TORMAR-141751 format. One record per residue (C-alpha): y negated, x negated, z; residue number from 1. Coordinates in steps of 0.02 Angstrom, whole numbers, plus 32768, in hexadecimal, padded with zeros to 4 digits. Layout:
N
{pt {Y X Z} NUM}
...
This chain:
510
{pt {0B7B 052C 290D} 1}
{pt {0C24 0579 28C3} 2}
{pt {0C9E 05C2 296A} 3}
{pt {0D4F 0608 2980} 4}
{pt {0DA1 068C 2A16} 5}
{pt {0E28 06BF 2A2A} 6}
{pt {0E54 0793 2A2E} 7}
{pt {0ED3 0800 29E3} 8}
{pt {0EF0 08A2 2984} 9}
{pt {0F7E 093B 299E} 10}
{pt {0FD7 096F 2914} 11}
{pt {1059 09F3 295E} 12}
{pt {108E 09A2 29ED} 13}
{pt {1073 08FC 29E3} 14}
{pt {0FF9 0880 29E0} 15}
{pt {0FB9 0801 2966} 16}
{pt {0F51 0761 297A} 17}
{pt {0E97 0770 2937} 18}
{pt {0E2B 06CE 2921} 19}
{pt {0D71 070B 2933} 20}
{pt {0D08 0692 28EC} 21}
{pt {0C48 068D 2900} 22}
{pt {0BF5 0627 288A} 23}
{pt {0B3B 0625 28D5} 24}
{pt {0AAF 05DF 2853} 25}
{pt {09FA 05D8 2861} 26}
{pt {099E 05D0 27BC} 27}
{pt {0976 0670 2770} 28}
{pt {0960 0715 2797} 29}
{pt {09BE 0760 2855} 30}
{pt {0A58 07D5 2819} 31}
{pt {0AEA 07FB 287C} 32}
{pt {0B87 0808 280C} 33}
{pt {0C4D 0838 2834} 34}
{pt {0CC8 0828 27BE} 35}
{pt {0D8F 0828 27C3} 36}
{pt {0DB4 08E2 27A8} 37}
{pt {0D59 090F 282E} 38}
{pt {0D61 09C6 2870} 39}
{pt {0CCE 0A37 28A1} 40}
{pt {0CC7 0A08 2959} 41}
{pt {0CE7 0973 2930} 42}
{pt {0C65 0946 28B3} 43}
{pt {0BF6 09AC 2955} 44}
{pt {0C10 092A 29D4} 45}
{pt {0B82 08B8 299E} 46}
{pt {0B0A 0931 29E1} 47}
{pt {0B70 0939 2A94} 48}
{pt {0B72 0875 2A93} 49}
{pt {0AA4 0874 2A68} 50}
{pt {0A78 08D3 2AEA} 51}
{pt {0B01 08A4 2B76} 52}
{pt {0AC9 07D0 2B49} 53}
{pt {0A0D 081A 2B70} 54}
{pt {0A3B 087C 2C06} 55}
{pt {0A8D 07DA 2C62} 56}
{pt {0A08 0744 2C23} 57}
{pt {0A39 0706 2B95} 58}
{pt {09BD 0713 2AFA} 59}
{pt {0A1B 0763 2A6E} 60}
{pt {09FF 06D6 29DB} 61}
{pt {099A 0710 2951} 62}
{pt {09FC 06CB 28B7} 63}
{pt {0A6F 06D8 284E} 64}
{pt {0B1A 070E 28A8} 65}
{pt {0BB3 0709 2812} 66}
{pt {0C5F 074E 2889} 67}
{pt {0CF8 0740 2822} 68}
{pt {0D9A 07A1 2889} 69}
{pt {0E17 074F 2825} 70}
{pt {0EA0 0774 27F6} 71}
{pt {0E25 07E9 2781} 72}
{pt {0EBF 0850 272C} 73}
{pt {0EF9 08B4 27E6} 74}
{pt {0E77 092A 2811} 75}
{pt {0E1B 0908 28BF} 76}
{pt {0E11 09AE 2936} 77}
{pt {0DD6 09D1 29C6} 78}
{pt {0D42 0988 2A41} 79}
{pt {0DA5 08F7 2A81} 80}
{pt {0D6B 0875 2A16} 81}
{pt {0CAE 0887 2A88} 82}
{pt {0CCA 0803 2B0A} 83}
{pt {0D26 0782 2A79} 84}
{pt {0C68 07A5 2A1C} 85}
{pt {0C15 078C 2A9A} 86}
{pt {0C50 06EE 2AE3} 87}
{pt {0C62 06AA 2A2E} 88}
{pt {0BA1 06A9 2A11} 89}
{pt {0B8E 065C 2AB4} 90}
{pt {0BF8 05D6 2A83} 91}
{pt {0BA5 05A8 29D9} 92}
{pt {0B05 05C9 2A2E} 93}
{pt {0B58 0526 2ABE} 94}
{pt {0B47 0592 2B61} 95}
{pt {0C06 0598 2B58} 96}
{pt {0C7E 04F0 2B3C} 97}
{pt {0D13 0510 2AC4} 98}
{pt {0D9C 0496 2B23} 99}
{pt {0DD0 0545 2B72} 100}
{pt {0DB3 05CB 2AE6} 101}
{pt {0E5F 0563 2A82} 102}
{pt {0EB9 05A9 2B26} 103}
{pt {0E90 0635 2B46} 104}
{pt {0EAF 06EE 2B10} 105}
{pt {0E01 076D 2AFF} 106}
{pt {0DEE 082E 2B02} 107}
{pt {0D73 08AD 2B4A} 108}
{pt {0CF6 0915 2B3B} 109}
{pt {0C5F 090B 2B6B} 110}
{pt {0BDC 097D 2BB7} 111}
{pt {0B08 0972 2B80} 112}
{pt {0AF6 0917 2C60} 113}
{pt {0B7A 089A 2C27} 114}
{pt {0C0F 08DB 2C8E} 115}
{pt {0CC7 08F0 2C43} 116}
{pt {0D24 0957 2C31} 117}
{pt {0DD9 09A2 2C32} 118}
{pt {0E18 099A 2B7F} 119}
{pt {0EBA 09E4 2B21} 120}
{pt {0F64 0975 2AFD} 121}
{pt {0F34 08E3 2B6A} 122}
{pt {100C 08C9 2B94} 123}
{pt {102D 08AC 2AD9} 124}
{pt {0FB0 083B 2ACD} 125}
{pt {0FFD 07DA 2B6B} 126}
{pt {1092 07CC 2B0E} 127}
{pt {1046 078D 2A7D} 128}
{pt {0FE7 0715 2ABD} 129}
{pt {1082 06EA 2B1A} 130}
{pt {10D4 06DD 2A73} 131}
{pt {1055 064D 2A46} 132}
{pt {106E 05E9 2ACC} 133}
{pt {0FAC 060A 2AED} 134}
{pt {0F8C 05CE 2BB4} 135}
{pt {0F50 0689 2BF3} 136}
{pt {0EF7 0748 2BB6} 137}
{pt {0E3D 075B 2C05} 138}
{pt {0E18 0800 2C04} 139}
{pt {0DB9 0892 2C5F} 140}
{pt {0DE3 0899 2D37} 141}
{pt {0E1B 095A 2D17} 142}
{pt {0ECE 0922 2CA5} 143}
{pt {0EF4 0883 2CFF} 144}
{pt {0F7E 08CC 2D67} 145}
{pt {0FD1 08F2 2CC4} 146}
{pt {0FD9 085D 2C4F} 147}
{pt {1006 07FB 2CF4} 148}
{pt {10C9 082E 2CEC} 149}
{pt {10DA 07BF 2C45} 150}
{pt {1138 0729 2C88} 151}
{pt {10D9 068D 2CA0} 152}
{pt {1049 06A6 2C58} 153}
{pt {0F9F 069E 2CB4} 154}
{pt {0F38 0728 2CB9} 155}
{pt {0E77 074E 2CEF} 156}
{pt {0E1C 07DB 2D06} 157}
{pt {0D62 07D9 2CF8} 158}
{pt {0CFB 087A 2D27} 159}
{pt {0C3D 0836 2CB7} 160}
{pt {0C3F 07C6 2C35} 161}
{pt {0BBE 0749 2CBC} 162}
{pt {0C53 0729 2D25} 163}
{pt {0CCA 0701 2C86} 164}
{pt {0C2F 0683 2C5D} 165}
{pt {0C48 062F 2CFB} 166}
{pt {0CDF 0614 2CE4} 167}
{pt {0CFD 05CC 2C53} 168}
{pt {0C72 0541 2C8F} 169}
{pt {0CCC 053D 2D01} 170}
{pt {0C69 0584 2D8E} 171}
{pt {0CB6 05DB 2E1F} 172}
{pt {0D55 061A 2E57} 173}
{pt {0DD0 0683 2E01} 174}
{pt {0E71 06B1 2E36} 175}
{pt {0EE5 06D2 2DB3} 176}
{pt {0F54 077A 2DB4} 177}
{pt {1001 076F 2DF3} 178}
{pt {1076 0807 2E03} 179}
{pt {1124 07FA 2E38} 180}
{pt {1185 0863 2DB5} 181}
{pt {1229 08A4 2E40} 182}
{pt {11D6 08D7 2EAD} 183}
{pt {1164 094F 2E25} 184}
{pt {120E 0962 2DE5} 185}
{pt {1235 09A1 2E78} 186}
{pt {11AF 09DF 2ED2} 187}
{pt {118A 0A4A 2E2C} 188}
{pt {1232 0A7C 2DFF} 189}
{pt {125B 0B1D 2E87} 190}
{pt {1234 0BCA 2E56} 191}
{pt {11FB 0C57 2EAD} 192}
{pt {1284 0CCC 2E6A} 193}
{pt {131B 0CE8 2E96} 194}
{pt {13B0 0D47 2E85} 195}
{pt {13D7 0D6E 2F1E} 196}
{pt {132B 0DE2 2F1C} 197}
{pt {139D 0E5A 2E7E} 198}
{pt {13ED 0F01 2ECF} 199}
{pt {1489 0F20 2E79} 200}
{pt {149C 0EED 2DCC} 201}
{pt {1533 0E98 2DF4} 202}
{pt {1573 0EA3 2D22} 203}
{pt {14D3 0E7E 2CF2} 204}
{pt {14B3 0DC7 2D4B} 205}
{pt {154E 0DC9 2D21} 206}
{pt {1519 0DCD 2C61} 207}
{pt {148A 0D6E 2CA8} 208}
{pt {14EE 0CEE 2CE1} 209}
{pt {1571 0CC5 2C5E} 210}
{pt {14CF 0CCD 2BE5} 211}
{pt {148F 0C27 2C4B} 212}
{pt {151D 0BD8 2C2E} 213}
{pt {1543 0BDA 2B72} 214}
{pt {1495 0BDE 2B4B} 215}
{pt {14AB 0C92 2B1D} 216}
{pt {142B 0D1B 2AF4} 217}
{pt {1425 0D99 2B25} 218}
{pt {13DC 0E6C 2B01} 219}
{pt {13E0 0ECA 2BAC} 220}
{pt {13ED 0F8D 2B80} 221}
{pt {13BF 1006 2C0C} 222}
{pt {134B 108C 2C42} 223}
{pt {128E 1067 2C89} 224}
{pt {1292 1029 2D3F} 225}
{pt {133D 0FCB 2D30} 226}
{pt {1327 0F3D 2D45} 227}
{pt {131F 0ED0 2C94} 228}
{pt {1278 0E75 2CCF} 229}
{pt {12AF 0E3D 2D6D} 230}
{pt {1337 0DFF 2D2C} 231}
{pt {1305 0D97 2CB2} 232}
{pt {1262 0D45 2D0A} 233}
{pt {1303 0D18 2D6C} 234}
{pt {135E 0CA5 2CF8} 235}
{pt {12F8 0C0F 2CE2} 236}
{pt {1341 0BEA 2DB4} 237}
{pt {13DE 0BEA 2D97} 238}
{pt {13E9 0B7F 2CEF} 239}
{pt {13EB 0ADA 2CF1} 240}
{pt {135F 0A51 2D51} 241}
{pt {1312 0A2B 2CC4} 242}
{pt {1337 096D 2C9C} 243}
{pt {128B 0904 2C97} 244}
{pt {1296 08E8 2BD7} 245}
{pt {1297 09A1 2BDB} 246}
{pt {1210 09A3 2C48} 247}
{pt {1185 0923 2BD6} 248}
{pt {11B5 099C 2B4F} 249}
{pt {1183 0A35 2B77} 250}
{pt {10E1 09EC 2BEB} 251}
{pt {10A4 09BA 2B35} 252}
{pt {109E 0A5D 2AE4} 253}
{pt {1063 0AAC 2B77} 254}
{pt {0FC8 0A28 2B8B} 255}
{pt {0FC4 0A2E 2AD7} 256}
{pt {0F9F 0AF1 2AD1} 257}
{pt {0F30 0ACA 2B66} 258}
{pt {0F85 0B22 2BF5} 259}
{pt {0FB0 0A93 2C4B} 260}
{pt {0F6F 0AB1 2CFD} 261}
{pt {0F0D 0A1B 2D45} 262}
{pt {0F6A 0A03 2DD5} 263}
{pt {101B 0A10 2DA0} 264}
{pt {1051 095D 2D5C} 265}
{pt {10CE 099E 2CFA} 266}
{pt {1137 0A5C 2CE1} 267}
{pt {11D9 0A34 2D2C} 268}
{pt {1211 0B06 2D2D} 269}
{pt {1246 0B4A 2C8C} 270}
{pt {11D1 0B9E 2C41} 271}
{pt {11F5 0C53 2C57} 272}
{pt {116D 0CAC 2BB5} 273}
{pt {116F 0D61 2BB3} 274}
{pt {10FC 0DAB 2B12} 275}
{pt {109F 0E47 2AF6} 276}
{pt {10F1 0EBD 2A7E} 277}
{pt {1045 0EC2 2A10} 278}
{pt {104D 0DFE 29F7} 279}
{pt {1043 0DBD 294F} 280}
{pt {10AD 0D66 28F9} 281}
{pt {1030 0CB7 28F7} 282}
{pt {1029 0CC6 2995} 283}
{pt {10E5 0CD3 29C5} 284}
{pt {112F 0C5D 294C} 285}
{pt {108E 0BD4 2953} 286}
{pt {0FF4 0BAF 28BD} 287}
{pt {0F5E 0BEC 289E} 288}
{pt {0EAD 0BA5 2835} 289}
{pt {0EE1 0B2B 28B9} 290}
{pt {0F9E 0B18 28D5} 291}
{pt {0FAF 0B3D 29A7} 292}
{pt {106F 0B3A 29FC} 293}
{pt {10C0 0C01 2A0D} 294}
{pt {10FA 0C65 2A82} 295}
{pt {11A8 0C19 2A3E} 296}
{pt {1168 0B6B 2A51} 297}
{pt {1112 0B8D 2AFC} 298}
{pt {11D6 0BD9 2B24} 299}
{pt {121A 0B29 2B02} 300}
{pt {12AE 0AF5 2B77} 301}
{pt {129B 0BA5 2BC6} 302}
{pt {12A4 0C55 2BB0} 303}
{pt {1244 0CDA 2B4B} 304}
{pt {1248 0D67 2B7A} 305}
{pt {1234 0DFA 2B02} 306}
{pt {120D 0ED4 2B5F} 307}
{pt {1226 0F59 2B01} 308}
{pt {126F 0F05 2A5D} 309}
{pt {1252 0F79 29F5} 310}
{pt {11AC 0FA8 29FC} 311}
{pt {1188 0EF2 29B4} 312}
{pt {1156 0EEE 290D} 313}
{pt {11E5 0ECD 28A7} 314}
{pt {118F 0E3B 283C} 315}
{pt {1180 0DD0 28C2} 316}
{pt {1225 0DF9 2912} 317}
{pt {126B 0DBE 2877} 318}
{pt {11FD 0D15 2884} 319}
{pt {1267 0CE2 2916} 320}
{pt {1313 0CCA 28B5} 321}
{pt {12DA 0C24 2884} 322}
{pt {12A2 0BD6 294C} 323}
{pt {134F 0C26 2972} 324}
{pt {13AC 0BEC 28F3} 325}
{pt {1363 0B39 28EE} 326}
{pt {1325 0B0D 299E} 327}
{pt {1278 0AF0 294C} 328}
{pt {11F0 0B4F 28EB} 329}
{pt {1196 0B05 2836} 330}
{pt {10D6 0B17 2805} 331}
{pt {10BF 0B13 276C} 332}
{pt {0FFF 0B22 2738} 333}
{pt {0F9F 0ACD 26A7} 334}
{pt {0F73 0A40 2701} 335}
{pt {0FEB 0A0A 2772} 336}
{pt {1094 0A33 279F} 337}
{pt {10C8 0A47 2867} 338}
{pt {1166 0A3E 28B4} 339}
{pt {1163 0A8A 297D} 340}
{pt {11F0 0A8F 29E8} 341}
{pt {123B 0B4F 2A20} 342}
{pt {12EC 0B46 2A39} 343}
{pt {12E6 0BC1 2AE4} 344}
{pt {135C 0C58 2B19} 345}
{pt {1334 0CE8 2ADF} 346}
{pt {133B 0D80 2B40} 347}
{pt {1324 0E1D 2B0D} 348}
{pt {130A 0EDC 2B5F} 349}
{pt {12E9 0F76 2B10} 350}
{pt {1307 1049 2B51} 351}
{pt {13AE 1083 2B01} 352}
{pt {1338 111A 2A98} 353}
{pt {1289 1135 2A93} 354}
{pt {1270 117A 2B47} 355}
{pt {1307 1125 2BA2} 356}
{pt {135C 1182 2BED} 357}
{pt {13FE 117F 2B81} 358}
{pt {14A2 117D 2BF7} 359}
{pt {1440 1190 2C8A} 360}
{pt {1490 11FC 2CF0} 361}
{pt {13F6 122A 2D76} 362}
{pt {1379 1241 2CD6} 363}
{pt {13B0 12B5 2C2D} 364}
{pt {1391 127B 2B82} 365}
{pt {130A 12C7 2B1B} 366}
{pt {1331 1271 2A87} 367}
{pt {1387 12A0 29D9} 368}
{pt {1404 121F 29A4} 369}
{pt {13B1 1209 2914} 370}
{pt {131A 11D8 2970} 371}
{pt {139B 1176 29C8} 372}
{pt {13D0 1114 2929} 373}
{pt {131D 111F 28DA} 374}
{pt {12E5 109C 2985} 375}
{pt {1373 1035 2991} 376}
{pt {137A 1021 28DB} 377}
{pt {12C6 0FCE 28FF} 378}
{pt {131D 0F1E 2923} 379}
{pt {1365 0ED7 287A} 380}
{pt {1425 0EAD 286D} 381}
{pt {13FB 0DE4 284A} 382}
{pt {139E 0DDC 28EF} 383}
{pt {1439 0E2D 294D} 384}
{pt {14A1 0DA6 290C} 385}
{pt {1463 0D42 2967} 386}
{pt {1461 0D7F 2A1E} 387}
{pt {1504 0D71 2A4C} 388}
{pt {150C 0DF8 2AFB} 389}
{pt {14D9 0EAA 2AEC} 390}
{pt {14DD 0EEB 2B99} 391}
{pt {14CA 0F7D 2C02} 392}
{pt {143D 0F75 2C88} 393}
{pt {1448 1042 2CE4} 394}
{pt {13E2 108E 2D72} 395}
{pt {140F 104D 2E22} 396}
{pt {1452 10C1 2E81} 397}
{pt {13C7 10D3 2F29} 398}
{pt {146A 1093 2FA1} 399}
{pt {1478 0FDF 2F48} 400}
{pt {13A5 0FE3 2F4F} 401}
{pt {13B3 1008 3020} 402}
{pt {142C 0FAE 3033} 403}
{pt {143A 0EF7 30AE} 404}
{pt {14B5 0EB1 305B} 405}
{pt {1495 0DFB 3018} 406}
{pt {14A6 0DCD 2F5C} 407}
{pt {14D0 0D0E 2F1C} 408}
{pt {142C 0CA3 2F16} 409}
{pt {13E4 0C49 2E82} 410}
{pt {1427 0BB9 2EBC} 411}
{pt {14DB 0BE7 2ED5} 412}
{pt {14F9 0C2A 2E28} 413}
{pt {149F 0B98 2DCC} 414}
{pt {152B 0B26 2E1B} 415}
{pt {15BC 0B7A 2DB1} 416}
{pt {1521 0B7A 2D20} 417}
{pt {152B 0AC2 2D23} 418}
{pt {15D3 0A96 2D1E} 419}
{pt {15E6 0B17 2C93} 420}
{pt {156C 0AA8 2C51} 421}
{pt {15B2 0A22 2C53} 422}
{pt {1665 0A3B 2C08} 423}
{pt {15F1 0A67 2B6A} 424}
{pt {159E 09CD 2B7D} 425}
{pt {1614 096A 2B5F} 426}
{pt {1682 09D9 2AED} 427}
{pt {15E5 09BE 2A54} 428}
{pt {15BA 090B 2A7F} 429}
{pt {15F4 08F3 29C3} 430}
{pt {15A4 099F 2980} 431}
{pt {14F2 0989 29BC} 432}
{pt {14F1 0A20 2A10} 433}
{pt {14DC 0A5C 2AD1} 434}
{pt {153B 0AE3 2AED} 435}
{pt {1587 0B83 2ABF} 436}
{pt {1533 0BEB 2A7F} 437}
{pt {14EB 0B69 29F7} 438}
{pt {15A6 0B6D 29C2} 439}
{pt {15C3 0B85 28F8} 440}
{pt {165A 0BC1 288E} 441}
{pt {16AE 0B0F 288D} 442}
{pt {1696 0B03 2950} 443}
{pt {16D3 0BB2 2975} 444}
{pt {1775 0B6E 290B} 445}
{pt {178B 0AEA 295E} 446}
{pt {1774 0B04 2A13} 447}
{pt {1772 0BC5 2A3C} 448}
{pt {1826 0BAA 2A62} 449}
{pt {1882 0C50 2A84} 450}
{pt {191C 0C76 2AFF} 451}
{pt {19AE 0CED 2AC1} 452}
{pt {1976 0D92 2ABC} 453}
{pt {18C8 0D69 2AD4} 454}
{pt {18BC 0D82 2A0C} 455}
{pt {18FF 0E29 2A06} 456}
{pt {1888 0E6D 2A94} 457}
{pt {17F7 0E28 2A1D} 458}
{pt {1848 0E88 297D} 459}
{pt {1867 0F23 29F1} 460}
{pt {17AF 0F2D 2A29} 461}
{pt {1770 0F23 297D} 462}
{pt {17E4 0F9B 294B} 463}
{pt {17C7 1014 29D1} 464}
{pt {171F 1000 2A09} 465}
{pt {16BC 0FF6 2966} 466}
{pt {1691 0F4D 2992} 467}
{pt {161E 0F09 28E4} 468}
{pt {1675 0E70 289B} 469}
{pt {15DC 0E08 28CB} 470}
{pt {161F 0E33 2988} 471}
{pt {16A5 0DBF 2957} 472}
{pt {166B 0D0F 295B} 473}
{pt {15F4 0D4D 2A01} 474}
{pt {168B 0D87 2A5E} 475}
{pt {16E5 0CD6 2A43} 476}
{pt {163C 0C71 2A73} 477}
{pt {161D 0CE4 2B1E} 478}
{pt {16C5 0CD2 2B55} 479}
{pt {16DD 0C1E 2B24} 480}
{pt {1643 0C34 2B9B} 481}
{pt {16A2 0C8E 2C26} 482}
{pt {1734 0C1E 2C08} 483}
{pt {16BC 0B78 2C45} 484}
{pt {1697 0BC3 2CDC} 485}
{pt {172C 0BF6 2D1A} 486}
{pt {1777 0B35 2CDD} 487}
{pt {1802 0B7E 2C50} 488}
{pt {1807 0B12 2BCD} 489}
{pt {1851 0BBB 2B48} 490}
{pt {180F 0C7A 2B3F} 491}
{pt {1864 0CB0 2BB3} 492}
{pt {1873 0D6D 2B99} 493}
{pt {1808 0D9F 2C1D} 494}
{pt {1795 0D39 2BD9} 495}
{pt {1792 0D9B 2B31} 496}
{pt {179A 0E3B 2BB0} 497}
{pt {16EF 0E18 2C09} 498}
{pt {16A4 0DC5 2B5F} 499}
{pt {16C9 0E82 2B00} 500}
{pt {165A 0ED8 2B82} 501}
{pt {15C5 0E83 2B60} 502}
{pt {15AC 0ECC 2AB4} 503}
{pt {158D 0F84 2AF3} 504}
{pt {14F4 0F94 2A51} 505}
{pt {1585 0F67 29C8} 506}
{pt {15F6 0FFB 2A17} 507}
{pt {156D 1080 2A21} 508}
{pt {152F 104C 2978} 509}
{pt {15C6 108D 292B} 510}
């Protein structure tokens, strides 16, 4: 007898429906064959299914069992086909009616005792089920929270295969999972870190605010202990709150990667990822033998923080250029080409010299001029071209550390950032970009209108301060963001002057 169960496989960060066709024939020698481009974990599922069915009281058929995973030209990976395989066998044996099998997507891993274990990527599966007009999805109990954020889709979480058999036979009472999306967005969008906790560093905090308002990448230069990491961790708290669409995109990536907690249905806080400088290029960008999203994709809609930037391997830093430029990562392999979203803000930090104390008023630098030049040369020019703001973060004086004066909260700063971002969204709604940090030459020429005397200031700065040629367009983009923060249509001279201060590395390198 032939039966068909609807399941799904993950490809990139999206799910594609798979028909699990099970045919059982009584004639001939018993065998169990799975076809349709399965990987090793899928092939091993027949042993898990056999043991699970026996241990919950069902007799495993000693017949010719052929399983086809259709479409056959799409590679199937993971253990999520255990549950649909078991259901298909029971349906072919007449133990389960096939009425509901046409309405629900089924996915889950089976333990040998018949319990259903959690899997990766249930949110993309739920989205695929909704897109194909299925009634609902049946998945492991631990994964039901994340799938329930998809509107107008019935989600059932099952703890054991016996529960699923009872449901499909219309026995017992089962309640679908429901998540209040608005409440989840509000509840999980609260940040633990706040800018009011940062003592001193008013110049650096202002630079971070400008970066958040315009979507600019930032490089912070300062001695150890100056607060670079502290500032970077608080950047997400002043960025605009995530929309539902952004939260779904981000949650999909973390779901596919297996990083989503079972008790968190939706990632509503902007991600903050801080990989160690020993990370490989594949771990940063994504890919591998079984491709997975890398750190740049896990930072999507959030912040990627690279501390000790010159300590990263040169080839690792070079692979950042594509996602910074395009907002996505394309991983090409022999079998397939996969694209992962990777739209993030890059925040990098470095010491001014190998010892870290160049220009520090309290400690003496022991590095030679050649050592400083070699240290900074580890960061390539093409990567620096994609970083708009360079800001000095000096050591905080003791009297500021002990000060009881309270500074602005993240909520107060975020209001100004949101207002500036709204102006940019209106400005660029026909240009397919959303922030000043994404402006190209044609956008700069069109939108960066200088007030009288502003052009002479930037020309003078390039000539007398030794700013590099690449600094020109960066200064204009940052100046436009500063103007947006102040509600000015034109770029005024003081906007240019402030933006020039955020090119410290250019001045020092020359």
